N, C-alpha and C positions, 0 to 999 in steps of 0.2 A: 341437616348438619350432622356430621358424623361425631360419635362419642369419642373416638380415638384421639383426635387433636385436642379436645378438651381435657382428656385424661393426661396427655403429655404436658399440657400447659400447667395443670394442677401439680403434677409431680415436679416439674421444674421450679415452680414457686415454692413448694414445700422444701425442696432441697437447696434453695438459694440461701446463701449466707453471705452477708456483705463482708468484703475482705477487710481484715484488720492489719494495719501497718505497725510494725514493731516500733516505729518512730512515735507512735501515739503516746508513749509514756512520757515524752518530753513536752507535749502540747501545753499542759498547765504551767510549765515553768516560766517564771518571770524574774528579771534581775531586780536589784534594790530600787531602781527607778521606775519599775512597773512595765518595762519593755519585755517582749518575748525573748527568751534565751535561745530559742531554736527557730530557724528559718527553713524548715522542711529538708533537713539533711545535714546540718552542721553540728548535731549532737551525736555522741556515741559513748558506749561503755569505755572506760579507761582505767588502767591500773594507776594507783597513786602511792606516793610515799611522803611521809612527813619528816622533814629535816629541821634542825635547829633554826635554820634561816628561812623556812617557809615550806610550802607544799609543791611537789612536782607531780606531773601526770604524764603517763606514757601515751603519746599521740603520734601516730604515723611513724612508728619505729624509733622515736627519740623521746628522752625525758625533757619536758619543758617546765619552766617555773610558772606558777599560777598566782596572779595577784590576789592578795588577801581580800580585797573588796568584792571579788567575784565568787567567793566560796560560800556555799550554802550547806548546812548540815541537815540532811533530811533523807528519808527513805522514799524510794520511788515505787509506786504500785506497778507491778509487772517487771521489776528488775529480776533478771535471771541469776544474779549472784556471781557471774564469772569474774567480776572485778571487785568483789567484796563491797559493792555499793558505790564505786567510783564512776562518775560520768563527766564528760567534758563537752562543752558547747562553745564553738568558736570556729575560726578559719585561719588559713595561712594567707597573708596579704603581702603581695609584692607586685611590682609593675615597673614601668619605665621610670628610672630615676629614684626609686625607693624600694626598700626591703624592710618591712615592719616585722616580719616573722609571724609567729603565731599570736593571734589576738583572741583572748578568752572572753566570752560573754558571761558564761556561768560555769562554775565547777561544783559538782555535787559530790559530797562526801557523806558517808553514813553518819547518823546521829552518834554523838559521843557519850555513851552512858557513864563513863568514868568521871565526866565533869559534874554529874548529878549525884552519883552514889559513891561514897568513899570506899576505898579498897578494904577488903576484909583483913589483910595483913599489911604491914609496913616495915620498912627497914629503919630501925631506931637504935642508935648507939651500936652500930655495926652488927646487929643481929635481927633476924626476922621474927616478928612477934605479932599477935593479934592487935588490931586497932581497938582502943578502949571505947 
């Protein structure tokens, strides 16, 4: 047996690296009922904005309202930061005789540190001053 094929096989095994899918960051996500948020392709980074009436996320070129019960405040390992921590899991559902629109399974927003730590300054009696 020639040494050349064995060397090639060893080099191939050394250089082999299993492919990682960018979707892997969504694998551990579960909704409040314990179901998977993601079904191999329905999660994506999404810009978000908080309004007095709720949260909107930018999905497929339009701003959609996200139900409060789907929102999770957490950081995802592997997040690239292009949406400041916003991610949306869901799909557009329509068919013969119905048009449900966008259905949200999970909406991921970054943790809110201001809910835990008080601000260093506050507006009090129409002037900004340090918080006591």
